[in-house]
C-alpha positions, 0 to 999 in steps of 0.5 A: 710819571709816577711819584717817587715811592717814598715807602721804598726806602734805600739805606743812606748810601753813606756810612751809618748814622744818616736817615734812610734816602727815598728811591726815585725810580723815575729817569731824569734823562729820559725824554719826557723828563728832559722835555719838562723837568720840573715836575720831577725836580719838585717831587724830588725836592719835596721827597727829602734832602736827598734821593736815591736814583735807583736807575743810576745808583746815585744819591742826588740832591735837588734843594738849593741850600744843599746843592749850594753847600756841595758846590762851595766845599771843593775839598770835600766834593772834588772835581778831579774825579770827573764832573759826570757820573764816571769816576775817573780815579778808577775809569780813564777820561776820554780826554785830558782834564781841563779847568772844570774837572781839575782840583787845586794845585793844577786848577789853581794855576789854570784858573788864575791864567783865565782870570787874568785874560777875562779881567773886567777891563778885557771883558769891558773892551769887548762891548763895542765889538759885540754891539756892532755885530748885534746891531747888524744882526738885529737889522737882518732879523727885523727885515725878515720879520718871522725868524727862528730866534734859536737858529737866527739870533741865539746860535748866530751872535755868539759864534760870530762876536765871541768867536771873533773876540777869541780870534779863531778862524771864521771858516768852519765855526758853524760846522764845528763849535756847537757840535763840539760843545754838545759832545764835550758836555755829554760826559757830564751825564750818563753814558747812553744812546743819547750821549752816544748820538752827541759823541758820534756827531761831534767826534769830527770837530775835535781836530778842528777845534784843537788845531784852531785853538793853537797859537799860530791859528789865532788872531793876535791880540784876541783872548785866545792869544792872551792865554798863549802869553800866559804860557810864554810867561810860564804860568801854564804849559802849552797844552794847557793853553790850548785847552783853555782856549777850548774851554773859553770857547765853551764859556762864551759860545755854548753857555750864551747860545742856551742862555739867549735861546732861553731868554727869547723863549721865556720872554716871548711866551710872557709878553707882559715881561717883554713890555717890562724891558721895553719900559726900562731897558736896565732891567735886561741885566735882571732878565739874564739872571732870571733866565739862568735861574728859571731855565738854567743852561746846565741842569746837572753835573756830579761831584765825588766825595774826597773824604767821608761827608754828611749833607742835611743828615745824609751820610756819604762814604769817601770816593762816592759819586753825588749828583747835583740838579741845579735846574731843580735847586734854582726853582726851590721855593725854600730859596726863591718863594712860592712863585719859584716857578714863574718867570719875572724879570723884576725878581732879584735872582742874583745867587742862583747856581746856574754858573756854580759857585766857589773856586769852580764858578764859571770864570767865564761868566762875565763874557756870557753876561756881556753878550746877552746884555748887548743882544738883548738890550738891542732887541729891547730898544728896537723890537716892540713884541716878540709873537710866538708863531709855532711850537718851540722844539726842545733841544734834549741833552743829558746835561744842557737845557735849551730849545732847538727852534723858537719860532717867533715874529718880531714887530719893530718898535 
């Protein structure tokens, strides 16, 4: 791959006064860069405060402070025009907007309803049920010995544990949930052959997911039913309740599958870090944040300017798309130090951007964290060593970062 050619200077795409923006001819979404995005991210960060992605005609930000300031300013950098490269002010979205791609006042009511259901007391109450599933699952993988950390652990645990917590029917979860999430999150990236693949693979799931997010198909007392109670109270509509249950599944399943798979990949590749967890299981929470920083499940998404703006001297016109690469920002040495490219479970990685910040910070992150804490904690107590037994296979997606397979052998404590 060639380095960004800073001698090719694109005029700042905003209205006058800003510095020229270096052009990057590389494609962040090609197979090589999705397999290992970090060399390109480093060159993009060092090229300037922003770069112009020539292939996509968009200004991209990769440094931590710039990405954080954009995410924090929801009035200037809006989500309601879509969180992918398509500007839904001018091009219709393929589905009605949800909590991720709406702005106040619509977003305010949706987030309030979700926040009530995922209040700390409700989330804490899930631990006991998660622990039962984790103990049973670890029993099974220890008996097997040699496993795929993704297919046998990272995917199985959230689908069962969180699916039960939401209250959706068990039949059909494996066939539908992951394919549906991959399809949904494809809209966050470019409309190319890869996104078309995930849309084709997930098209059959839409009916199943939406039907099983309806009130009559949810277990009473589950998180999904609690969202429908907010509809009964008049806080949200019935259609919004259905879409929020779907969003809840994404927060507790898709994100968690990626987080767990990435954590197990990092810990198996760094045995000394696994040893630190064994010595001090309280470090599990640090390992979760470090995984989210080091290999962010969401590598990029987009915002749209709601008015003229300037970020680090880069001027942007109104109604302009900008790309944010959180995967790059979360390894920015300006924020994390010269060892930002190292995985360390004793690092204080709080403040990373993997879940966003501000009003669009992932409202379901406490659930994802709890799931990871329960399963990784159970493994840390009962597994002496996680030994790689084969080459991990990357999961290539325009927005998501994870692994399709991580072969390991678990050595019981």
